[in-house]
C-alpha positions in Angstrom: -0.2 -0.1 0.0 1.3 3.5 -0.9 2.4 5.8 2.1 0.8 8.5 0.8 -1.5 9.9 -1.2 -0.4 13.1 -2.7 2.4 15.7 -2.5 1.9 19.2 -2.6 4.7 21.0 -4.6 5.6 24.3 -4.9 7.9 24.7 -8.1 4.7 25.0 -10.2 1.3 26.2 -9.0 -1.0 24.4 -11.2 0.9 21.3 -11.7 -1.0 18.2 -11.8 0.9 15.0 -12.8 1.8 11.1 -11.6 5.4 11.0 -11.5 6.7 7.3 -10.2 3.2 6.4 -9.0 3.4 9.7 -7.1 0.8 12.3 -7.6 2.5 15.5 -7.9 -0.1 18.7 -7.3 0.5 22.2 -7.3 0.7 24.6 -4.6 -2.2 26.7 -6.4 -5.2 23.6 -6.0 -3.9 23.8 -2.2 -4.4 27.8 -2.1 -7.6 27.0 -4.7 -9.3 24.5 -2.0 -8.4 25.8 1.0 -10.0 29.2 -0.1 -13.1 27.4 -0.8 -13.3 25.7 2.2 -12.9 28.8 4.2 -15.4 30.9 2.3 -18.0 27.9 2.5 -17.6 27.6 6.4 -18.0 31.7 6.5 -20.8 31.3 4.8 -22.6 28.7 6.8 -21.2 30.7 10.3 -22.6 33.4 8.8 -25.9 32.2 8.0 -26.5 30.5 10.8 -25.5 33.3 13.5 -26.4 35.9 11.5 -23.3 38.2 12.8 -20.4 39.2 10.4 -17.8 39.4 12.8 -18.4 36.3 14.4 -17.9 34.5 10.9 -14.9 36.1 10.7 -13.4 35.5 13.9 -14.2 31.4 13.4 -12.6 31.6 9.8 -10.1 34.1 10.3 -7.6 32.0 11.6 -7.8 29.7 8.7 -6.5 32.1 6.4 -2.8 30.6 7.6 -3.4 27.8 4.9 -3.5 30.0 1.9 -1.4 32.7 2.9 2.0 30.2 3.8 1.1 28.5 0.6 1.0 31.5 -1.4 4.1 33.1 0.6 6.4 29.7 0.0 5.1 29.6 -3.9 6.2 32.8 -4.4 9.3 33.1 -2.2 10.8 29.7 -2.6 12.7 29.7 0.2 15.9 26.7 0.6 13.8 24.7 3.2 13.8 20.6 2.3 9.9 20.5 2.7 9.9 23.1 -0.3 11.9 21.3 -2.9 10.5 18.0 -2.3 7.1 19.2 -1.3 4.6 18.7 1.6 3.2 14.6 1.5 -0.7 14.0 2.1 -0.6 10.6 3.9 -3.4 8.4 3.0 -3.4 7.2 7.1 -4.6 11.0 7.9 -7.3 10.8 4.9 -8.7 8.0 6.7 -8.5 9.2 10.3 -10.1 12.1 9.3 -13.3 10.1 7.6 -13.2 8.1 10.7 -13.5 10.9 13.1 -16.4 13.0 10.5 -18.5 9.8 10.5 -18.0 8.8 14.3 -18.9 12.5 15.2 -22.4 12.7 12.7 -23.4 9.2 13.8 -23.5 10.3 17.2 -25.3 13.4 16.1 -28.1 11.6 15.1 
């Protein structure tokens, strides 16, 4: 079994290819997906509470992810994880799905 699902790389923003059975995904896709999740959460919180300040406070912290990815993409510092990419492990996804389905089933 493969140890990681994909690897976010910072040498190209929109790369999406498989090399040696490794899926390489550009950092631009990470930025787009994190902003999509952020704006969706912001909208849901705002719709539930009706307060713009609460929604901004709840989701403002998560702007760190797209901001950091953009900075790494633009500046390209000489760190090992920038040159090799950031792996997303399969077990991380599986544990996340377990926690999600467990929390949904206990709420019903």
